DSSP file (Angstrom, degrees, kcal/mol; ACC not computed):
  #  RESIDUE AA STRUCTURE BP1 BP2  ACC     N-H-->O    O-->H-N    N-H-->O    O-->H-N    TCO  KAPPA ALPHA  PHI   PSI    X-CA   Y-CA   Z-CA
    1    1 A M              0   0    0      0, 0.0     2,-0.3     0, 0.0     0, 0.0   0.000 360.0 360.0 360.0 138.1  164.7   86.1  154.8
    2    2 A F        +     0   0    0      2,-0.0     2,-0.3     0, 0.0     0, 0.0  -0.956 360.0 178.5-130.1 149.6  165.2   87.4  151.3
    3    3 A F        -     0   0    0     -2,-0.3     2,-0.4     2,-0.0     0, 0.0  -0.977  26.3-117.9-145.9 159.3  168.0   87.3  148.9
    4    4 A Y        +     0   0    0     -2,-0.3     2,-0.3     0, 0.0    -2,-0.0  -0.777  37.7 155.0-103.3 143.6  168.6   88.6  145.4
    5    5 A C        -     0   0    0     -2,-0.4     2,-0.0     0, 0.0    -2,-0.0  -0.956  42.5 -93.4-154.3 163.5  169.3   86.4  142.4
    6    6 A S     >  -     0   0    0     -2,-0.3     4,-2.5     1,-0.1     5,-0.2  -0.290  38.4-108.6 -75.9 164.9  168.9   86.5  138.7
    7    7 A S  H  > S+     0   0    0      1,-0.2     4,-1.9     2,-0.2     5,-0.1   0.861 122.3  52.0 -62.4 -35.6  165.9   85.1  136.9
    8    8 A E  H  > S+     0   0    0      2,-0.2     4,-2.1     1,-0.2    -1,-0.2   0.917 109.3  49.3 -68.0 -43.7  168.2   82.3  135.6
    9    9 A E  H  > S+     0   0    0      1,-0.2     4,-2.5     2,-0.2    -2,-0.2   0.907 110.4  50.9 -62.0 -42.3  169.5   81.5  139.1
   10   10 A K  H  X S+     0   0    0     -4,-2.5     4,-2.5     1,-0.2    -1,-0.2   0.903 109.3  50.7 -64.1 -40.5  165.9   81.4  140.4
   11   11 A A  H  X S+     0   0    0     -4,-1.9     4,-2.3     2,-0.2    -1,-0.2   0.897 110.8  49.3 -60.6 -44.3  164.9   79.0  137.6
   12   12 A L  H  X S+     0   0    0     -4,-2.1     4,-2.7     2,-0.2    -2,-0.2   0.894 112.4  47.6 -61.8 -43.7  167.9   76.8  138.5
   13   13 A I  H  X S+     0   0    0     -4,-2.5     4,-2.1     2,-0.2    -2,-0.2   0.897 111.9  50.2 -68.0 -39.7  167.0   76.8  142.2
   14   14 A R  H  X S+     0   0    0     -4,-2.5     4,-2.2     2,-0.2    -2,-0.2   0.905 112.0  46.8 -64.0 -41.9  163.4   76.0  141.4
   15   15 A Q  H  X S+     0   0    0     -4,-2.3     4,-2.7     2,-0.2    -2,-0.2   0.904 111.5  51.0 -68.5 -39.9  164.3   73.1  139.2
   16   16 A A  H  X S+     0   0    0     -4,-2.7     4,-1.3     1,-0.2    -1,-0.2   0.923 111.2  48.5 -63.2 -38.4  166.7   71.7  141.7
   17   17 A A  H  X>S+     0   0    0     -4,-2.1     5,-2.8     1,-0.2     4,-0.7   0.921 111.7  49.5 -64.9 -43.2  164.1   71.8  144.4
   18   18 A A  H ><5S+     0   0    0     -4,-2.2     3,-0.9     1,-0.2    -1,-0.2   0.890 106.6  55.6 -62.0 -40.2  161.6   70.2  142.1
   19   19 A D  H 3<5S+     0   0    0     -4,-2.7    -1,-0.2     1,-0.3    -2,-0.2   0.814 111.2  45.4 -62.3 -29.1  164.1   67.4  141.2
   20   20 A R  H 3<5S-     0   0    0     -4,-1.3    -1,-0.3    -3,-0.3    -2,-0.2   0.530 115.8-115.5 -93.4  -5.8  164.4   66.7  144.9
   21   21 A G  T <<5S+     0   0    0     -3,-0.9     2,-0.3    -4,-0.7    -3,-0.2   0.774  76.9 119.9  76.1  28.7  160.7   66.8  145.6
   22   22 A L      < -     0   0    0     -5,-2.8    -1,-0.3    -6,-0.2    -2,-0.2  -0.785  67.9-110.5-119.2 161.0  161.1   69.9  147.8
   23   23 A S     >  -     0   0    0     -2,-0.3     4,-2.3     1,-0.1     5,-0.2  -0.455  38.7-109.1 -78.8 164.4  159.9   73.3  147.9
   24   24 A M  H  > S+     0   0    0      1,-0.2     4,-2.8     2,-0.2     5,-0.3   0.943 120.4  51.6 -61.1 -43.8  162.6   76.0  147.2
   25   25 A S  H  > S+     0   0    0      1,-0.2     4,-2.6     2,-0.2    -1,-0.2   0.931 110.4  47.8 -58.7 -45.3  162.4   77.1  150.9
   26   26 A A  H  > S+     0   0    0      1,-0.2     4,-2.1     2,-0.2    -1,-0.2   0.895 113.6  47.2 -64.8 -39.1  163.0   73.5  152.1
   27   27 A M  H  X S+     0   0    0     -4,-2.3     4,-2.3     2,-0.2    -1,-0.2   0.929 113.5  46.4 -68.3 -43.6  165.8   72.9  149.8
   28   28 A L  H  X S+     0   0    0     -4,-2.8     4,-2.2     2,-0.2    -2,-0.2   0.876 112.3  51.9 -66.2 -39.0  167.6   76.1  150.6
   29   29 A R  H  X S+     0   0    0     -4,-2.6     4,-2.6    -5,-0.3     5,-0.4   0.906 110.4  49.7 -61.5 -41.7  167.0   75.5  154.4
   30   30 A Q  H  X S+     0   0    0     -4,-2.1     4,-2.6     1,-0.2    -2,-0.2   0.934 112.6  46.3 -65.0 -43.8  168.6   72.0  154.0
   31   31 A L  H  < S+     0   0    0     -4,-2.3    -1,-0.2     1,-0.2    -2,-0.2   0.872 116.2  44.9 -64.8 -35.8  171.6   73.4  152.1
   32   32 A A  H  < S+     0   0    0     -4,-2.2    -2,-0.2    -5,-0.1    -1,-0.2   0.875 128.9  23.0 -77.8 -38.5  172.1   76.2  154.7
   33   33 A T  H  < S-     0   0    0     -4,-2.6    -3,-0.2    -5,-0.2    -2,-0.2   0.700  89.5-130.6-101.8 -22.2  171.7   74.1  157.8
   34   34 A G     <  +     0   0    0     -4,-2.6     2,-0.2    -5,-0.4    -4,-0.2   0.405  60.5 139.4  84.7  -3.3  172.4   70.6  156.8
   35   35 A A        -     0   0    0     -6,-0.4    -1,-0.3     1,-0.1    -2,-0.2  -0.477  61.3-104.8 -76.6 144.0  169.3   69.4  158.4
   36   36 A A        -     0   0    0     -2,-0.2    -1,-0.1    -3,-0.1     2,-0.1  -0.460  41.4-112.1 -66.8 136.8  167.1   66.8  156.7
   37   37 A P        -     0   0    0      0, 0.0     2,-0.6     0, 0.0    -1,-0.1  -0.399  24.3-118.0 -70.0 147.5  164.0   68.3  155.1
   38   38 A K        -     0   0    0     -2,-0.1     2,-0.5   -12,-0.0   -12,-0.0  -0.749  28.3-134.6 -82.0 122.4  160.6   67.4  156.6
   39   39 A R        -     0   0    0     -2,-0.6     2,-0.2   -17,-0.1   -17,-0.1  -0.670  15.0-133.9 -83.8 130.8  158.6   65.7  154.0
   40   40 A R        -     0   0    0     -2,-0.5     3,-0.0     1,-0.1    -1,-0.0  -0.543  23.1-111.7 -77.6 142.7  155.0   66.9  153.7
   41   41 A K        -     0   0    0     -2,-0.2    -1,-0.1     1,-0.1     0, 0.0  -0.626  41.1-106.5 -72.0 133.4  152.2   64.3  153.6
   42   42 A P        -     0   0    0      0, 0.0    -1,-0.1     0, 0.0     3,-0.1  -0.306  36.5-104.5 -60.8 145.5  150.6   64.4  150.1
   43   43 A A        -     0   0    0      1,-0.1     2,-0.1    -3,-0.0     3,-0.0  -0.493  42.8-108.6 -66.4 136.3  147.2   66.0  150.0
   44   44 A P        -     0   0    0      0, 0.0     2,-0.4     0, 0.0    -1,-0.1  -0.370  30.2-110.3 -68.2 148.0  144.6   63.3  149.6
   45   45 A R        -     0   0    0     -3,-0.1     2,-0.4    -2,-0.1     0, 0.0  -0.618  37.5-161.7 -75.8 131.7  142.9   63.0  146.4
   46   46 A V        -     0   0    0     -2,-0.4    -3,-0.0    -3,-0.0     5,-0.0  -0.937  24.3-107.6-124.3 140.4  139.3   64.0  146.6
   47   47 A D    >>  -     0   0    0     -2,-0.4     4,-1.8     1,-0.2     3,-0.8  -0.459  24.5-139.0 -60.7 122.3  136.3   63.3  144.3
   48   48 A P  H 3> S+     0   0    0      0, 0.0     4,-2.1     0, 0.0    -1,-0.2   0.785 102.8  59.6 -57.1 -28.3  135.5   66.5  142.5
   49   49 A A  H 3> S+     0   0    0      2,-0.2     4,-2.5     1,-0.2     5,-0.2   0.883 104.8  50.8 -68.1 -37.5  131.7   65.8  143.0
   50   50 A L  H <> S+     0   0    0     -3,-0.8     4,-2.8     2,-0.2     5,-0.3   0.924 108.6  50.4 -62.9 -44.9  132.3   65.8  146.7
   51   51 A V  H  X S+     0   0    0     -4,-1.8     4,-2.0     1,-0.2    -2,-0.2   0.907 112.4  47.7 -56.4 -44.8  134.1   69.2  146.5
   52   52 A L  H  X S+     0   0    0     -4,-2.1     4,-2.0     2,-0.2    -2,-0.2   0.928 113.0  47.8 -60.7 -48.5  131.2   70.6  144.5
   53   53 A A  H  X S+     0   0    0     -4,-2.5     4,-1.7     1,-0.2    -2,-0.2   0.916 114.0  45.3 -61.2 -45.0  128.6   69.3  146.9
   54   54 A V  H  X S+     0   0    0     -4,-2.8     4,-2.1     1,-0.2    -1,-0.2   0.858 111.1  53.9 -73.2 -33.5  130.3   70.5  150.0
   55   55 A S  H  X S+     0   0    0     -4,-2.0     4,-2.1    -5,-0.3    -1,-0.2   0.879 105.1  54.5 -67.4 -36.4  131.0   73.9  148.5
   56   56 A R  H  X S+     0   0    0     -4,-2.0     4,-1.7     1,-0.2    -2,-0.2   0.929 111.6  43.4 -64.2 -42.8  127.3   74.4  147.6
   57   57 A Y  H  X S+     0   0    0     -4,-1.7     4,-2.3     2,-0.2    -1,-0.2   0.836 109.9  57.9 -71.1 -31.5  126.4   73.7  151.3
   58   58 A G  H  X S+     0   0    0     -4,-2.1     4,-2.5     2,-0.2    -1,-0.2   0.884 104.5  51.4 -61.7 -38.2  129.2   76.0  152.4
   59   59 A G  H  X S+     0   0    0     -4,-2.1     4,-2.0     2,-0.2    -2,-0.2   0.909 108.5  50.6 -63.1 -41.3  127.7   78.7  150.4
   60   60 A N  H  X S+     0   0    0     -4,-1.7     4,-2.4     2,-0.2    -2,-0.2   0.912 109.6  51.2 -64.4 -41.2  124.3   78.2  152.1
   61   61 A L  H  X S+     0   0    0     -4,-2.3     4,-2.8     1,-0.2     5,-0.2   0.920 109.0  51.8 -57.0 -45.2  126.1   78.3  155.5
   62   62 A N  H  X S+     0   0    0     -4,-2.5     4,-2.2     1,-0.2    -1,-0.2   0.884 108.8  49.4 -63.6 -37.7  127.7   81.6  154.5
   63   63 A Q  H  X S+     0   0    0     -4,-2.0     4,-2.4     2,-0.2    -1,-0.2   0.912 112.4  48.2 -61.9 -46.5  124.3   83.0  153.5
   64   64 A I  H  X S+     0   0    0     -4,-2.4     4,-2.7     1,-0.2    -2,-0.2   0.906 112.1  48.4 -67.6 -41.2  122.8   82.0  156.7
   65   65 A A  H  X S+     0   0    0     -4,-2.8     4,-2.7     2,-0.2     5,-0.2   0.910 111.3  50.5 -62.1 -42.6  125.7   83.4  158.8
   66   66 A R  H  X S+     0   0    0     -4,-2.2     4,-2.5    -5,-0.2     5,-0.2   0.923 111.7  47.6 -63.3 -44.0  125.5   86.7  156.9
   67   67 A W  H  X S+     0   0    0     -4,-2.4     4,-2.9     2,-0.2     5,-0.3   0.960 112.9  49.6 -57.4 -51.3  121.7   86.9  157.5
   68   68 A L  H  X S+     0   0    0     -4,-2.7     4,-2.3     1,-0.2    -2,-0.2   0.895 111.4  47.5 -60.8 -43.3  122.2   86.2  161.2
   69   69 A N  H  X S+     0   0    0     -4,-2.7     4,-2.2     2,-0.2    -1,-0.2   0.930 114.4  46.9 -60.6 -45.1  124.9   88.7  161.7
   70   70 A T  H  X S+     0   0    0     -4,-2.5     4,-1.3    -5,-0.2    -2,-0.2   0.888 114.2  46.9 -63.6 -40.9  123.0   91.4  159.9
   71   71 A A  H  <>S+     0   0    0     -4,-2.9     5,-3.0    -5,-0.2     6,-0.7   0.882 111.9  50.7 -67.8 -39.0  119.8   90.7  161.8
   72   72 A T  H ><5S+     0   0    0     -4,-2.3     3,-1.1    -5,-0.3    -2,-0.2   0.924 110.3  49.0 -66.2 -45.0  121.6   90.6  165.1
   73   73 A R  H 3<5S+     0   0    0     -4,-2.2    -1,-0.2     1,-0.3    -2,-0.2   0.802 113.7  47.4 -65.9 -29.9  123.3   94.0  164.4
   74   74 A A  T 3<5S-     0   0    0     -4,-1.3    -1,-0.3    -5,-0.2    -2,-0.2   0.468 113.9-117.8 -89.0  -3.5  119.9   95.5  163.5
   75   75 A G  T < 5S+     0   0    0     -3,-1.1    -3,-0.2    -4,-0.5    -2,-0.1   0.771  82.9 115.8  71.1  28.3  118.2   94.0  166.5
   76   76 A R      < +     0   0    0     -5,-3.0     2,-1.6    -6,-0.2    -4,-0.2   0.278  32.9 109.4-110.8   7.9  115.8   91.9  164.4
   77   77 A A        +     0   0    0     -6,-0.7     2,-0.1    -5,-0.1    -1,-0.1  -0.649  48.0 175.8 -90.8  87.8  116.9   88.4  165.4
   78   78 A C     >  -     0   0    0     -2,-1.6     4,-2.2     1,-0.1     5,-0.2  -0.365  45.9 -99.3 -87.1 172.8  114.0   87.3  167.5
   79   79 A E  H  > S+     0   0    0      1,-0.2     4,-1.9     2,-0.2     5,-0.1   0.844 120.7  53.8 -60.4 -38.9  113.6   83.8  169.0
   80   80 A V  H  > S+     0   0    0      2,-0.2     4,-1.8     1,-0.2    -1,-0.2   0.919 110.0  46.1 -64.6 -43.5  111.4   82.6  166.2
   81   81 A E  H  > S+     0   0    0      1,-0.2     4,-2.1     2,-0.2    -2,-0.2   0.883 109.7  55.7 -66.7 -36.4  113.8   83.6  163.4
   82   82 A A  H  X S+     0   0    0     -4,-2.2     4,-2.7     1,-0.2    -1,-0.2   0.880 106.1  52.4 -63.8 -36.8  116.7   82.0  165.4
   83   83 A L  H  X S+     0   0    0     -4,-1.9     4,-2.6     2,-0.2    -1,-0.2   0.920 108.2  49.3 -63.9 -42.7  114.7   78.7  165.4
   84   84 A H  H  X S+     0   0    0     -4,-1.8     4,-2.3     2,-0.2    -2,-0.2   0.909 112.9  48.1 -61.8 -41.2  114.3   78.8  161.7
   85   85 A V  H  X S+     0   0    0     -4,-2.1     4,-2.7     2,-0.2    -2,-0.2   0.929 110.9  50.4 -62.4 -46.6  118.1   79.5  161.3
   86   86 A A  H  X S+     0   0    0     -4,-2.7     4,-2.4     1,-0.2    -2,-0.2   0.906 110.5  49.8 -61.9 -40.0  118.9   76.6  163.7
   87   87 A A  H  X S+     0   0    0     -4,-2.6     4,-2.3     2,-0.2    -1,-0.2   0.916 109.8  50.9 -64.5 -42.5  116.6   74.3  161.8
   88   88 A A  H  X S+     0   0    0     -4,-2.3     4,-2.3     1,-0.2    -2,-0.2   0.915 110.0  49.6 -61.2 -42.3  118.3   75.2  158.5
   89   89 A L  H  X S+     0   0    0     -4,-2.7     4,-2.7     2,-0.2    -2,-0.2   0.911 109.5  51.8 -65.7 -39.8  121.7   74.6  160.0
   90   90 A V  H  X S+     0   0    0     -4,-2.4     4,-2.5     1,-0.2    -1,-0.2   0.934 109.7  49.6 -61.2 -44.9  120.6   71.2  161.3
   91   91 A G  H  X S+     0   0    0     -4,-2.3     4,-2.2     1,-0.2    -2,-0.2   0.895 112.1  47.9 -61.0 -42.2  119.4   70.3  157.8
   92   92 A I  H  X S+     0   0    0     -4,-2.3     4,-2.8     2,-0.2     5,-0.2   0.924 110.6  51.7 -64.1 -44.1  122.6   71.4  156.2
   93   93 A E  H  X S+     0   0    0     -4,-2.7     4,-1.8     1,-0.2    -2,-0.2   0.883 110.4  48.0 -62.2 -37.6  124.6   69.5  158.7
   94   94 A R  H  X S+     0   0    0     -4,-2.5     4,-2.1     2,-0.2    -1,-0.2   0.920 112.1  49.1 -65.3 -43.8  122.6   66.3  158.1
   95   95 A R  H  X S+     0   0    0     -4,-2.2     4,-2.5     1,-0.2    -2,-0.2   0.922 110.5  50.6 -67.5 -41.5  123.0   66.6  154.3
   96   96 A L  H  X S+     0   0    0     -4,-2.8     4,-2.9     1,-0.2    -1,-0.2   0.920 109.0  51.7 -60.9 -39.9  126.7   67.2  154.6
   97   97 A A  H  X S+     0   0    0     -4,-1.8     4,-2.2    -5,-0.2    -1,-0.2   0.897 110.5  48.9 -61.4 -39.2  127.0   64.1  156.7
   98   98 A E  H  X S+     0   0    0     -4,-2.1     4,-1.8     2,-0.2    -1,-0.2   0.907 111.8  49.4 -65.5 -40.5  125.1   62.1  154.1
   99   99 A I  H  X S+     0   0    0     -4,-2.5     4,-1.2     1,-0.2    -2,-0.2   0.934 113.0  46.2 -63.8 -46.8  127.4   63.5  151.3
  100  100 A L  H  X S+     0   0    0     -4,-2.9     4,-0.9     1,-0.2     3,-0.4   0.878 109.4  53.9 -64.7 -37.5  130.5   62.6  153.2
  101  101 A A  H  < S+     0   0    0     -4,-2.2     3,-0.3     1,-0.2    -1,-0.2   0.840 106.7  53.2 -64.1 -34.1  129.3   59.2  154.1
  102  102 A Q  H  < S+     0   0    0     -4,-1.8    -1,-0.2     1,-0.2    -2,-0.2   0.787 116.0  39.0 -68.0 -28.9  128.7   58.5  150.4
  103  103 A H  H  < S+     0   0    0     -4,-1.2     2,-0.3    -3,-0.4    -1,-0.2   0.426  86.7 114.8-103.6  -0.6  132.3   59.5  149.5
  104  104 A R     <  -     0   0    0     -4,-0.9    -3,-0.0    -3,-0.3    -4,-0.0  -0.533  62.8-134.4 -74.6 134.0  134.0   58.0  152.4
  105  105 A R        -     0   0    0     -2,-0.3     3,-0.1     1,-0.1    -2,-0.1  -0.612  21.9-108.0 -87.8 146.8  136.3   55.1  151.4
  106  106 A P        -     0   0    0      0, 0.0    -1,-0.1     0, 0.0     2,-0.0  -0.400  48.7 -90.4 -69.0 152.1  136.3   51.9  153.3
  107  107 A P        -     0   0    0      0, 0.0     2,-0.1     0, 0.0     0, 0.0  -0.342  45.6-110.7 -64.7 145.2  139.5   51.4  155.5
  108  108 A R              0   0    0      1,-0.1    -3,-0.0    -3,-0.1     0, 0.0  -0.404 360.0 360.0 -75.6 152.3  142.4   49.6  153.7
  109  109 A C              0   0    0     -2,-0.1    -1,-0.1     0, 0.0     0, 0.0   0.432 360.0 360.0 -86.8 360.0  143.4   46.1  154.8
């Protein structure tokens, strides 16, 4: 659904939504229907070092997947190469598990 408004009106709507802790869509939906807005769960805070480490391994996974797709299309993915790829994937999986275990928080009491 779209509607037209001036830049000033849009700024007022945006500020009103922010003051209520809602998105513009949620606030307008609430005003139009009278239904209570559904509150989103806040995104968990994540250690930037964890994000960096996981993204590095994600890049490795992407390179392996690209190689595997290219080799398969070209008919070059023999069983020996597939074993090397599988071993690399297992190594990455283990390292990711170690990284996540290091950053996992103990349960709250």
